[in-house]
Structure formats: structure tokens, C-alpha cells
ZAMIMI-886300 format. One line per 5 residues: number of its first residue (from 1); their letters; for each residue x, y, z of N, C-alpha, C. Coordinates in steps of 0.02 Angstrom, whole numbers, plus 50000, padded with zeros to 5 digits. Atoms other than C-alpha are relative to their C-alpha. Layout:
NUM = A = X:Y:Z:X:Y:Z:X:Y:Z; ...
% end
This chain:
1 = MKLRA = 50021:49976:49933:45487:42867:50877:49925:49989:50010; 50072:50009:49995:45302:42866:50839:49981:49926:50003; 50014:50072:49999:45306:42678:50805:50013:49971:50069; 49984:50025:49933:45391:42646:50972:49946:50021:50051; 50053:49977:49955:45261:42752:51063:49936:49962:49989
6 = AIIML = 50061:50038:50015:45120:42662:50974:50004:49929:50028; 49991:50068:49973:45192:42492:51023:49992:50000:50075; 50004:49996:49927:45210:42545:51204:49927:50008:50023; 50071:49990:49982:45029:42604:51209:49958:49938:49985; 50038:50060:50018:44970:42442:51128:50014:49941:50047
11 = IPALL = 49980:50057:49958:45061:42328:51252:49946:49980:50050; 50053:50022:49952:44923:42333:51388:49942:49965:49965; 50055:50032:50036:44788:42293:51259:50020:49932:49974; 49976:50065:50025:44894:42153:51184:50005:49949:50057; 49996:50046:49943:44926:42078:51355:49930:49978:50022
16 = FYTFS = 50069:50018:49982:44740:42085:51398:49971:49952:49949; 50026:50044:50053:44697:42006:51229:50031:49931:50006; 49966:50065:49994:44826:41869:51256:49973:49959:50057; 50022:50038:49941:44769:41822:51431:49925:49986:49999; 50073:50010:50000:44582:41839:51396:49974:49961:49941
21 = FVGPI = 50025:50035:50060:44571:41760:51223:50049:49948:49974; 49952:50047:50029:44728:41683:51150:50019:49945:50049; 49982:50050:49950:44777:41597:51312:49946:49948:50010; 50053:50049:49992:44607:41516:51344:49990:49956:49938; 50008:50040:50061:44595:41461:51160:50055:49947:49998
26 = GMVVR = 49946:50049:49999:44765:41377:51177:49987:49945:50051; 50016:50049:49949:44710:41290:51337:49945:49952:49976; 50054:50042:50026:44551:41227:51251:50027:49952:49947; 49970:50043:50051:44652:41161:51103:50038:49943:50033; 49962:50052:49964:44767:41068:51223:49953:49951:50032
31 = LSLLK = 50047:50043:49966:44620:41000:51321:49964:49954:49951; 50036:50040:50050:44535:40939:51161:50040:49939:49977; 49957:50056:50019:44682:40821:51133:50008:49950:50056; 49992:50043:49941:44664:40740:51304:49933:49968:50019; 50058:50031:49967:44544:40621:51389:50014:50005:50075
36 = TDYIN = 49984:49985:49930:44535:40683:51567:49938:50015:50041; 50050:49978:49951:44426:40701:51720:50035:50041:50054; 49957:49961:49957:44566:40806:51800:50029:49960:50057; 49966:50046:49954:44618:40655:51902:50046:49954:49959; 49961:50041:50046:44673:40538:51763:49999:50034:49931
41 = TEFVG = 49993:49966:50064:44737:40612:51600:50036:49954:49950; 49971:50042:50053:44774:40523:51436:49999:50039:49934; 49997:49967:50065:44831:40594:51269:49966:49955:49948; 50037:50040:50049:44711:40537:51133:50001:50031:49931; 49994:49970:50066:44752:40654:50989:49933:50025:49974
46 = IQNFV = 50061:49975:50032:44607:40684:50869:49939:49956:50015; 50057:50045:49986:44497:40547:50944:49939:50039:50026; 50056:49960:49975:44392:40678:51034:49963:50034:49943; 50033:49968:50057:44359:40767:50869:49960:49950:49960; 50037:50053:50035:44309:40604:50786:49937:49982:50039
51 = AAVTD = 50058:50016:49959:44195:40564:50932:49949:50056:49999; 50047:49943:50001:44120:40739:50927:49961:50002:49934; 50033:49997:50066:44083:40733:50740:49950:49943:49993; 50045:50058:50007:44003:40560:50755:49950:49994:50056; 50047:50002:49944:43908:40599:50916:49930:50019:49975
56 = PYFQK = 50068:49985:50025:43721:40587:50870:49967:50057:50036; 50030:49945:49962:43673:40708:51009:50028:50067:49976; 49970:49939:50026:43796:40838:50945:49973:50017:49931; 50029:49989:50066:43733:40814:50768:49928:50026:50005; 50070:49979:49993:43554:40832:50827:49996:50072:50027
61 = SFVNA = 50001:49932:49975:43598:40994:50918:50003:50051:49942; 49997:49955:50058:43640:41073:50749:49934:49997:49961; 50066:50005:50030:43477:41006:50678:49950:50043:50039; 50043:49958:49957:43389:41087:50827:50012:50074:49985; 49984:49929:50014:43481:41251:50792:49970:50021:49934
66 = FIFVL = 50029:49984:50065:43426:41245:50610:49925:50009:50005; 50073:49994:49991:43245:41217:50662:49984:50063:50038; 50012:49938:49962:43256:41358:50789:50010:50062:49955; 49990:49944:50046:43325:41473:50654:49938:50010:49956; 50060:49996:50041:43175:41432:50544:49940:50027:50039
71 = FILPP = 50057:49980:49958:43054:41459:50689:50007:50072:50025; 49989:49937:49964:43134:41614:50766:50018:50057:49954; 49971:49945:50039:43227:41714:50634:49948:50038:49957; 50046:49962:50043:43091:41756:50505:49949:50043:50038; 50048:49957:49966:42954:41813:50626:50032:50057:50040
76 = TVIIA = 49967:49947:49961:43077:41910:50734:50021:50058:49956; 49976:49947:50045:43155:42005:50589:49941:50037:49969; 50058:49968:50032:42987:42037:50505:49964:50046:50049; 50036:49959:49950:42902:42100:50664:50041:50061:50019; 49957:49944:49981:43051:42207:50715:50004:50052:49944
81 = TLISL = 49998:49953:50056:43061:42283:50540:49935:50038:49993; 50065:49966:50005:42874:42320:50534:49992:50052:50056; 50005:49952:49945:42881:42403:50706:50043:50061:49986; 49954:49944:50014:43031:42509:50654:49972:50045:49945; 50029:49960:50054:42945:42564:50493:49937:50037:50024
86 = LLMDF = 50061:49969:49975:42782:42599:50585:50016:50060:50045; 49983:49945:49954:42868:42708:50716:50024:50062:49964; 49978:49942:50038:42932:42822:50578:49945:50053:49995; 50057:49954:50010:42758:42900:50568:49980:50037:50064; 50020:49970:49936:42752:42953:50751:50050:50052:50023
91 = HPRFQ = 49958:49948:49971:42824:43095:50853:50061:49967:50033; 49938:50029:49970:43005:43065:50910:49993:49981:50073; 50007:50016:49929:42953:43068:51093:49961:49934:50008; 50038:50063:49997:42823:42931:51064:50044:49942:49976; 49955:50053:50025:42954:42833:50965:50046:49976:50056
96 = SVARF = 49954:50018:49945:43072:42837:51115:49964:49957:50052; 50039:50039:49951:42936:42775:51233:49984:49931:49973; 50018:50064:50031:42882:42638:51112:50061:49953:49997; 49939:50041:50002:43062:42577:51089:50017:49973:50068; 49985:50022:49932:43087:42570:51276:49952:49944:50021
101 = MVYIP = 50050:50050:49981:42925:42470:51297:50016:49932:49969; 49985:50064:50033:42974:42338:51169:50067:49972:50021; 49933:50023:49980:43151:42331:51239:50000:49972:50071; 50002:50023:49930:43096:42291:51418:50015:49925:50007; 49983:50072:49992:43098:42099:51392:50075:49986:49992
106 = SLTSG = 49928:50010:50009:43280:42115:51334:50040:50021:50061; 49966:49976:49940:43326:42204:51496:49995:49950:50057; 50013:50047:49945:43257:42065:51606:50048:49941:49996; 49955:50058:49998:43371:41924:51661:49968:49940:49965; 50025:50059:50035:43357:41768:51553:49971:49948:50047
111 = YIIAL = 50026:50048:49952:43330:41663:51709:49930:50020:50024; 50066:49977:49979:43184:41771:51765:49948:49987:49946; 50045:50012:50056:43106:41762:51592:49983:49926:49995; 50011:50072:50006:43129:41573:51587:49955:49973:50056; 50043:50022:49945:43051:41549:51760:49927:50021:49989
116 = LWKWI = 50068:49976:50014:42902:41655:51709:49967:49957:49947; 50028:50041:50053:42877:41555:51550:49989:49928:50023; 50011:50068:49973:42896:41392:51646:49932:49996:50034; 50066:49998:49968:42743:41443:51747:49945:50005:49947; 50050:49991:50053:42649:41498:51590:49988:49936:49961
121 = LQRDG = 50003:50060:50043:42688:41334:51498:49982:49937:50038; 50020:50059:49963:42639:41215:51638:49934:49972:49975; 50063:50032:50022:42496:41093:51609:49940:50041:50022; 50055:49959:49976:42384:41204:51714:50019:50074:49997; 49976:49931:50006:42473:41364:51658:49953:50043:49958
126 = LINYG = 50042:49949:50032:42406:41519:51573:49981:49982:49928; 50015:50016:50070:42421:41458:51393:49949:49944:49995; 50048:50055:50002:42332:41294:51423:49931:50021:50026; 50064:49974:49976:42199:41386:51521:49964:50038:49944; 50030:49964:50055:42171:41500:51372:49974:49953:49946
131 = LSLFG = 50022:50049:50050:42161:41350:51255:49937:49964:50023; 50059:50035:49974:42034:41266:51369:49936:50040:49990; 50059:49958:50011:41917:41414:51345:49970:49988:49931; 50023:50015:50068:41906:41363:51161:49989:49925:49990; 50012:50072:50004:41883:41178:51202:50058:49960:49975
136 = IEEIP = 49940:50035:50022:42062:41132:51157:50033:49966:50059; 49969:50037:49945:42143:40997:51263:50069:50030:50016; 49935:49973:49977:42296:41045:51365:50057:49968:49962; 49941:50023:50036:42464:41029:51279:50059:49997:50048; 49940:50004:49958:42615:40965:51376:50060:50032:49964
141 = WLFLP = 49953:49962:50042:42726:41100:51302:50072:49978:50008; 49929:50015:49988:42889:41046:51382:50015:49925:49999; 49991:50073:49999:42864:40858:51361:49990:49968:49932; 50006:50025:50068:42835:40840:51174:50053:50035:49957; 49945:49969:50037:42977:40870:51049:49981:50064:49963
146 = WASRV = 50017:49941:50040:42889:40989:50930:49968:50055:50042; 50031:49950:49957:42787:41074:51065:50054:50038:50039; 49946:49966:49963:42946:41110:51165:50040:50046:49955; 49965:49956:50047:43031:41181:51010:49960:50063:49987; 50043:49941:50011:42883:41295:50978:50003:50045:50061
151 = AISLI = 49999:49960:49938:42885:41351:51161:50066:50039:50006; 49935:49966:49996:43072:41390:51160:50005:50055:49948; 49999:49950:50054:43053:41482:50994:49959:50061:50019; 50043:49944:49981:42910:41588:51060:50035:50044:50052; 49964:49962:49949:43013:41638:51212:50055:50042:49970
156 = DIVSS = 49944:49964:50030:43162:41687:51106:49976:50057:49955; 50028:49946:50042:43054:41787:50984:49981:50060:50043; 50021:49945:49957:42978:41889:51125:50060:50037:50029; 49942:49969:49969:43149:41919:51202:50045:50037:49951; 49953:49973:50049:43237:41966:51039:49974:50060:49962
161 = IGGNV = 50028:49947:50041:43117:42087:50957:50025:50069:50021; 49983:49933:49976:43161:42237:51067:50069:50022:49978; 49932:49981:50020:43348:42236:51033:50005:50013:49925; 49998:49991:50072:43320:42217:50847:49964:50064:49978; 50034:49937:50014:43196:42363:50847:50047:50059:50012
166 = ILLSA = 49952:49946:49986:43331:42472:50926:50051:50007:49944; 49950:49998:50053:43459:42424:50793:49970:50027:49935; 50031:49979:50062:43338:42448:50649:49979:50074:50004; 50019:49929:49992:43275:42614:50719:50061:50045:49992; 49938:49961:50010:43455:42676:50726:50017:50005:49926
171 = AVAAI = 49987:49999:50072:43476:42626:50544:49951:50046:49964; 50050:49956:50030:43314:42716:50499:50018:50073:50013; 49982:49931:49983:43372:42873:50590:50060:50025:49960; 49941:49980:50038:43533:42872:50487:49985:50015:49927; 50019:49987:50070:43438:42886:50322:49991:50075:49991
176 = PIDLQ = 50006:49927:50010:43456:43064:50255:49928:50021:49986; 50068:49975:50009:43294:43163:50264:49989:50025:49928; 50006:49977:50069:43333:43227:50088:49968:49948:49955; 50029:50053:50041:43283:43058:50018:49924:50001:50005; 50072:49996:49991:43109:43074:50092:49971:50061:49963
181 = DAAQI = 50024:49941:50035:43091:43251:50023:50000:49988:49925; 49997:50014:50071:43146:43192:49851:49946:49951:49979; 50053:50048:50016:43025:43045:49857:49932:50034:49998; 50063:49964:49999:42882:43161:49902:49992:50043:49938; 50003:49959:50060:42925:43276:49758:49984:49957:49939
186 = DGCTN = 50012:50046:50056:42923:43125:49641:49931:49967:50004; 50068:50026:49995:42748:43081:49703:49994:49934:50036; 50004:50063:49962:42791:42931:49813:49955:50007:50060; 50039:50003:49939:42666:42885:49945:50045:49978:50058; 49962:50020:49941:42723:42847:50123:50019:49926:49996
191 = VQYKR = 49987:50073:50005:42707:42659:50092:50053:49987:49946; 49951:50009:50053:42803:42670:49928:50069:50022:50021; 49935:49976:49976:42942:42770:50010:50032:49949:50046; 49972:50050:49954:42962:42641:50148:50020:49937:49963; 49987:50064:50035:42955:42494:50028:50059:50005:49952
196 = HVVLP = 49950:49996:50054:43068:42558:49888:50062:50040:50019; 49942:49960:49980:43185:42675:49982:50028:49977:50067; 49976:50015:49932:43194:42636:50168:50020:49927:50006; 49986:50072:49990:43185:42446:50161:50065:49978:49967; 49935:50018:50028:43330:42425:50037:50059:50027:50040
201 = LLMPM = 49946:49972:49961:43436:42541:50143:50009:49965:50067; 49996:50038:49937:43398:42432:50295:50031:49931:49991; 49976:50069:50012:43464:42273:50212:50066:49984:50034; 49939:50016:49963:43642:42286:50282:49988:49987:50074; 50016:50011:49930:43571:42303:50458:49961:49935:50010
206 = ILLIT = 50038:50062:49995:43449:42160:50427:50046:49940:49994; 49951:50054:50006:43594:42050:50371:50041:49993:50063; 49963:50003:49937:43691:42096:50528:49957:49969:50054; 50046:50029:49950:43539:42055:50636:49993:49925:49988; 50006:50071:50017:43522:41890:50543:50060:49961:50027
211 = LLMIV = 49940:50033:49975:43702:41845:50583:49999:49995:50076; 50000:50000:49927:43687:41895:50766:49949:49951:50028; 50052:50045:49975:43526:41797:50786:50019:49927:49989; 49980:50069:50012:43595:41639:50705:50051:49978:50052; 49950:50016:49949:43746:41643:50820:49967:49995:50069
216 = GIMKI = 50035:50001:49936:43633:41684:50968:49958:49938:50010; 50042:50061:49996:43516:41539:50928:50043:49939:50015; 49955:50057:49987:43664:41419:50926:50024:50001:50072; 49975:49994:49932:43709:41484:51100:49944:50004:50052; 50053:49998:49951:43538:41474:51183:50019:49955:50059
221 = WSTLY = 49977:50039:49942:43575:41417:51360:49953:50007:50060; 50037:49991:49937:43482:41494:51507:49928:49975:49996; 50069:50023:50008:43308:41458:51439:49997:49924:50002; 49999:50073:50001:43353:41276:51407:50017:49972:50068; 49979:50024:49934:43436:41259:51576:49942:49999:50049
226 = ILTPD = 50057:49995:49955:43276:41312:51664:49942:49956:49977; 50061:50033:50025:43141:41237:51552:50012:49927:49981; 49986:50069:50021:43222:41081:51479:50072:49982:50019; 49931:50008:49975:43375:41042:51587:50038:49942:49970; 49966:50058:50030:43414:40876:51500:50001:50003:49924
231 = GGPEG = 50000:49993:50073:43403:40945:51324:49932:49989:49969; 50068:50008:50026:43216:40922:51308:49982:49928:49984; 50021:50068:50017:43114:40770:51258:50036:49976:49937; 49962:50029:50055:43221:40659:51146:50054:50047:49973; 49948:49953:50019:43353:40796:51144:49977:50052:49949
236 = ATASP = 50030:49958:50052:43236:40906:51041:50016:50074:50008; 49988:49928:49990:43287:41074:51117:50073:50018:50012; 49930:49985:49983:43474:41059:51152:50033:50038:49943; 49960:49962:50048:43572:41194:51061:50071:49973:50001; 49931:50024:49999:43754:41160:51013:50038:50019:50064
241 = VYELF = 49965:49979:49940:43818:41262:51161:49973:49962:50061; 50028:50036:49943:43698:41178:51282:50021:49927:49999; 49977:50070:50005:43746:41005:51217:50073:49995:50021; 49931:49997:49978:43927:41055:51243:50003:50003:50077; 50003:49995:49927:43883:41103:51423:49984:49932:50031
246 = LTAFR = 50019:50065:49973:43799:40935:51452:50059:49951:49996; 49944:50046:50010:43951:40843:51383:50056:50014:50050; 49942:49983:49960:44084:40938:51479:49987:50000:50075; 50012:49989:49928:43999:40973:51646:49950:49950:50029; 50047:50050:49973:43852:40853:51663:50029:49930:49996
251 = NSKHG = 49972:50067:50010:43945:40701:51594:50075:49997:50014; 49929:49996:49981:44121:40760:51645:50048:49974:49946; 49956:50017:50056:44194:40727:51471:50031:50065:49975; 49974:49933:50012:44301:40883:51469:50038:50005:49933; 49964:49999:50063:44413:40838:51322:49952:49999:49941
256 = LGAAK = 50050:50004:50053:44264:40792:51214:49962:50066:49995; 50035:49936:50000:44176:40952:51266:50043:50054:49968; 49955:49951:50031:44330:41054:51217:50003:49991:49924; 50000:50013:50073:44334:40970:51046:49936:50026:49968; 50064:49975:50026:44150:41011:51021:50001:50077:49998
261 = GIILL = 49996:49928:49999:44186:41191:51069:50041:50027:49941; 49959:49978:50056:44323:41206:50937:49962:49991:49934; 50040:50011:50060:44210:41130:50804:49947:50055:49994; 50051:49948:50000:44073:41253:50853:50031:50068:49981; 49966:49938:50017:44199:41396:50841:50011:50006:49925
266 = FVIGG = 49990:49998:50072:44239:41349:50661:49934:50007:49963; 50065:49993:50032:44055:41332:50618:49977:50073:50002; 50020:49929:49993:44018:41507:50686:50045:50044:49956; 49956:49962:50044:44172:41573:50595:49980:49995:49927; 50025:50008:50068:44105:41500:50433:49938:50040:49987
271 = IIFFQ = 50061:49960:50008:43937:41583:50461:50017:50074:49994; 49979:49930:50004:44022:41751:50492:50031:50016:49933; 49969:49990:50065:44127:41732:50334:49947:50003:49945; 50053:50000:50050:43973:41689:50231:49960:50064:50003; 50038:49937:49993:43878:41838:50301:50040:50059:49973
276 = HRVQK = 49958:49945:50025:44025:41951:50261:50000:50002:49924; 50002:50002:50073:44027:41892:50081:49933:50023:49973; 50067:49979:50022:43839:41915:50064:49992:50075:50007; 50006:49928:49988:43850:42089:50139:50039:50040:49947; 49962:49967:50053:43986:42138:50014:49963:49997:49934
281 = WVRGE = 50039:50006:50062:43877:42072:49873:49941:50048:50000; 50056:49953:49996:43729:42174:49935:50023:50071:49988; 49974:49933:50009:43837:42330:49938:50028:50011:49930; 49976:49993:50068:43892:42295:49761:50074:49998:49992; 49928:50004:50003:44074:42261:49802:50020:49935:49967
286 = SH = 49979:50060:50037:44156:42138:49683:50058:49964:50033; 49940:50030:49968:44313:42110:49788:49998:50014:50074
% end
């Protein structure tokens, strides 16, 4: 009787899951086996997957994602962790205000942020004006491969710090106060307590943030759409998701775009699996 009631209550959720996730995934798999512009359709089997894997632009998008991870992930995690540890020394009311202040960029629409940075990064924009004060020639930030990567990375760092500070602060708040009392009794200084007690306890949250940021970096879209609409100079800024967008909607190769989407899904799934294994290892779980 209980099983029947449980099944009945689960039916709406299962139907929603089927129509919102399983159904679309099935449609994408079907589309990935076709060559179509929705006027003419031809079954091509795995040819789209072969074309996706050998597409130099798609390959370069993963190289771009790897470079963005190197540029964005370390400074973002380090800065967010330092801010969270620093806020521990202040009054809770000040902590709340400070968290809200650093979180403001995350509340703003990505399009608004991108438009603002587009003005800042122009040849006669604010950054080049500041460089000119030191006698440095203007830099065409959005027209050079490495300069555009640095610009996109800077934007993502500024936008990501606030959310990570919130997550890390929540993890800090969950640490029992008894540990701090015990550390003080043992003669630990404030710095030693944060380094040897708090920081190790934050590692699971830092690993989660790392996973979320890697997946987020692979899905950068709105910033690229506004600042580098064609994927940047020499395709230097196109993320995998943005390159998929260019393939499916700019070039109208819908089957190829679907195949790239499935490949990207497996790549992200592999990253999640790896992160899960690392997190179990950090927790000391052998199985």
C-alpha cells in the first residue's frame, strides 16, 4: 500500500523529468545522427561525431577552456578563500554587508556586465586610459588572441568571486566553535587556526567550487556573445558551448551541433566523475 502511494506521488515528478530532460536528450541523440537544415534531412549515422571530433575549431574550444581554467580558477578560488577567512575576524553584521557587496556583480545580468566591460576594454576605454598615464601604449584587448583571453578571464574572475565567497562562508559557519576553543587552549594563533584547522575543513567545498567553475568556464556564453561574437581573434575565446552555438545556429549545421553537444555532455560527466573520486579520496573513503 505504501509502495503504491509512493509511486502515485512520484508520477508527476517522473513525468516532468521525462518531458524536461529524457525527452530532449533523446531528440538530441536522434538529431545527431542526421544531416538536416529542417528542410532537407539525411541520415548520416556517426559521421557527425567523426566530423565533431576532427573539427579544429571544436578542438580549439577545449584548448581555450583549458587556458581559461588556468587563468580564472586559481585566482578566483584563492581570492574567495582569503576573503572568507578574513571575514571570520569581523562582527557578523559586517560579514553580512561585506558578502552582499562582493556578491553584487553576480546579481547583475551577464549581458549588462559584458556591455560595461566592452566600454571599459575599448581602444579609448578606461583601462587603456589608465595605461596611458604610465606611458604604456593602448592594447587592442578584443582583437589580439592572448589579450582577449586575459580580458574574458578578468571579467569572469570579477563575476565569480562573490558566489564563491557565499559558499565558502557557509562552510566556515558550519565549523563547530568547539574547534576554535580547543585550538586556543592548545596555544594556536589565529593564523595557525585558519591554516591548520579551517582550511583543511574547507577542502570539500573548494573541490565543489572547482568542479562548478570548470563546468561554468566550458559554458561561458553571454560574455563571448557580446564581446567576441565570432569566437574572438583566431577563435581564441570560443568556449565549447559557444562553438556549439556557432555551429548549430550561426552555420545552421544542426546535426553536427547536436553531436558536439553529446560529446560535451560526456566530457562534463567525466569531469564530475573525476571530482567525485577525488572528493572521496579527500574524505578518506576507500570505496
